[in-house]
N, C-alpha and C positions, 0 to 999 in steps of 0.2 A: 504494500499499499504506500510506503514512503517513496519507493521508486517512482510510483505513478505520480505521487504528489510533486516531485521534484521535476518530473517530466512535464506535468501540466504547467508548472511556473515557468519552465524554459520555453514552452509554446505561447505563453501569454504575451499579449502585445507590449506590456511594460518591460519584457526581457530585453527587448531591442530598441526601446525608446531612448531618444536623446534627452528627454526630460529627466533632471535629476531627482525630482520630487516622485516620479514614477518608479525610477530605479530604486530609490530608498524605501518607497512603499512596499514593493515587492519583497525586499529583503527584511523588512520589519514584519510584514504579514508572515513570511516563512518562519521567522523566528518565534513569533507569538503563537502561530498555529501549531507548530511543532511541540513548543513547551506545553501548551493546553492540551494537546492530544495525548502527549505522554502522561500527563497528570490524570487524565480521564480514564485511561486504561484500567487501572484497578478499581475504579469506582463501580458501584452496582449496575448503573446505566451504560457503562462501557464508554468506548471512545466512538466517534463519528468516522465516516468515510472521508478521510482526509485528503484523498486523492482529487476530490471534487472542489475546485476553488470557488469560494464563497464570494461572489462579486460584490454583494452588498458589504461584506466586512471589509473587502479590499478597499472600497470607496470610502468607508468610514476610516480606515487607516490613512488613505490619502489626505482626507480632510484634516484629521489630526496632525499629520506632519506638515502640511501647508501652515495650518494655525500656529504650531509651535514654531515654524520659521518665521512666520509674521511676527509674533511676540519677540522672537530674538532680534529681528531687524529694528523693531521699535525700541527695544531697549538699547541697541547699539546707537541708534540716532539720537535718542534722548540723552545718552552719555556724551555724545559729541556736542550737542546744542547746549547742554547745561554746562 
C-alpha cells in the first residue's frame, strides 16, 4: 500500500510543478499522511487506504502552507518597517 501511495504522489500534478508551494504541499502531505496512517494501524478501526490521495486534504495542506508563508512574509515586512 505504501508503494502505491508513493507512486500516486509521483503521478500527481504537484510532483512536476514549478510552484514551490505545490511542491512543499506534496512533501508535507506525504509526511503527515504517513505518520497518521502508521499511528492508525494499531487502532480498533485500523488504517485507511493510504494509496488514494485525498485531494481535499491536499488542498487544505496547500492553504495552510500558503497562509503560513503569508504570515512569515508579514512578520519580515513589519520587522523591516518598524
